[in-house]
C-alpha positions as CSV (number, residue, x, y, z in Angstrom):
1,X,-24.9,-7.0,33.1
2,X,-27.4,-6.7,30.6
3,X,-27.0,-4.7,27.8
4,X,-30.7,-3.5,26.1
5,X,-29.7,-3.3,22.1
6,X,-32.6,-1.0,19.9
7,X,-31.7,-1.6,16.1
8,X,-33.4,1.3,13.9
9,X,-32.7,2.1,10.3
10,X,-33.6,5.1,9.4
11,X,-34.7,6.4,6.7
12,X,-32.1,8.8,4.4
13,X,-34.8,12.0,4.6
14,X,-33.9,12.1,8.1
15,X,-31.3,11.1,8.1
16,X,-28.8,13.8,9.9
17,X,-31.8,15.3,11.7
18,X,-32.3,11.6,13.7
19,X,-27.9,10.9,14.3
20,X,-28.4,15.0,15.8
21,X,-31.3,14.0,17.7
22,X,-30.3,10.9,19.1
23,X,-26.5,11.5,20.2
24,X,-28.1,15.4,21.6
25,X,-31.3,14.2,23.0
26,X,-32.2,10.8,23.0
27,X,-29.2,8.4,24.2
28,X,-28.7,11.5,27.5
29,X,-32.4,11.1,27.7
30,X,-31.5,7.7,28.4
31,X,-28.2,8.0,30.5
32,X,-30.1,9.9,33.0
33,X,-32.7,7.8,33.5
34,X,-30.0,6.3,36.4
35,X,-30.8,3.1,34.4
36,X,-27.9,2.8,32.1
37,X,-24.4,3.2,32.9
38,X,-23.0,4.1,29.6
39,X,-24.3,3.9,25.6
40,X,-22.6,3.1,22.5
41,X,-24.0,3.5,18.6
42,X,-22.8,1.5,16.3
43,X,-23.3,1.8,12.5
44,X,-24.2,-1.6,11.4
45,X,-22.0,-2.4,7.9
46,X,-24.7,-3.5,5.7
47,X,-26.7,-2.6,2.8
48,X,-29.7,-2.6,3.4
49,X,-32.4,-3.7,0.4
50,X,-34.5,-1.4,1.8
51,X,-33.3,1.4,1.6
52,X,-32.0,3.8,4.9
53,X,-28.8,3.1,7.7
54,X,-29.1,1.0,10.2
55,X,-26.9,1.9,13.1
56,X,-27.6,-0.5,16.3
57,X,-27.7,1.7,20.0
58,X,-26.4,-1.0,23.1
59,X,-27.8,0.7,26.2
60,X,-25.7,-0.9,29.4
61,X,-27.6,-2.0,33.1
62,X,-26.4,-3.4,35.8
63,X,-28.8,-6.2,36.2
64,X,-32.6,-7.5,34.7
65,X,-34.5,-6.1,37.9
66,X,-33.2,-1.8,36.6
67,X,-33.5,-3.1,33.1
68,X,-37.1,-4.4,33.9
69,X,-37.6,-0.9,36.3
70,X,-36.9,0.5,32.3
71,X,-39.5,-0.4,30.9
72,X,-42.4,-0.4,33.6
73,X,-40.9,3.6,34.2
74,X,-39.2,5.2,31.5
75,X,-39.9,3.2,27.7
76,X,-43.4,4.0,26.5
77,X,-42.1,8.0,27.3
78,X,-38.5,8.1,26.0
79,X,-39.7,5.5,22.8
80,X,-43.0,7.9,22.0
81,X,-40.5,11.3,21.6
82,X,-38.9,9.7,18.6
83,X,-42.1,8.3,16.8
84,X,-43.6,11.7,17.3
85,X,-40.3,13.1,15.7
86,X,-39.6,10.7,13.3
87,X,-42.9,8.8,12.1
88,X,-42.8,6.7,9.9
89,X,-39.2,7.5,8.8
90,X,-37.7,4.4,10.8
91,X,-38.1,1.1,11.5
92,X,-37.0,-0.7,14.8
93,X,-36.6,-3.7,17.2
94,X,-34.9,-4.1,20.5
95,X,-33.3,-7.3,22.0
96,X,-32.2,-7.8,25.6
97,X,-28.5,-8.8,25.7
98,X,-26.8,-10.8,28.8
99,X,-23.4,-10.7,29.4
100,X,-21.6,-13.8,30.2
101,X,-17.8,-13.2,29.1
102,X,-16.2,-9.9,28.5
103,X,-12.1,-10.2,27.4
104,X,-10.0,-8.1,26.7
105,X,-5.9,-7.2,26.4
């Protein structure tokens, strides 16, 4: 299993609008691609020197090939929606994680 992690710092001036958009539009649109089976949104518990609030959004994909298809078929369109709506109001970076082991009680 792969996790596509997007870490975003969003400016306070658009925070509430961005949060609504993420919950109501962007995350559902990501899941609607059929390339992710789940999404988690977490607030990163740090005080940022640059201000704003930082979030980690983790999208679960069944394998590397499926994640690669997301990059090829959907990533540009979905990323551009956020850039258009919140230009110059966020900083984002993306990482891929491969799940090696998961345990629970």
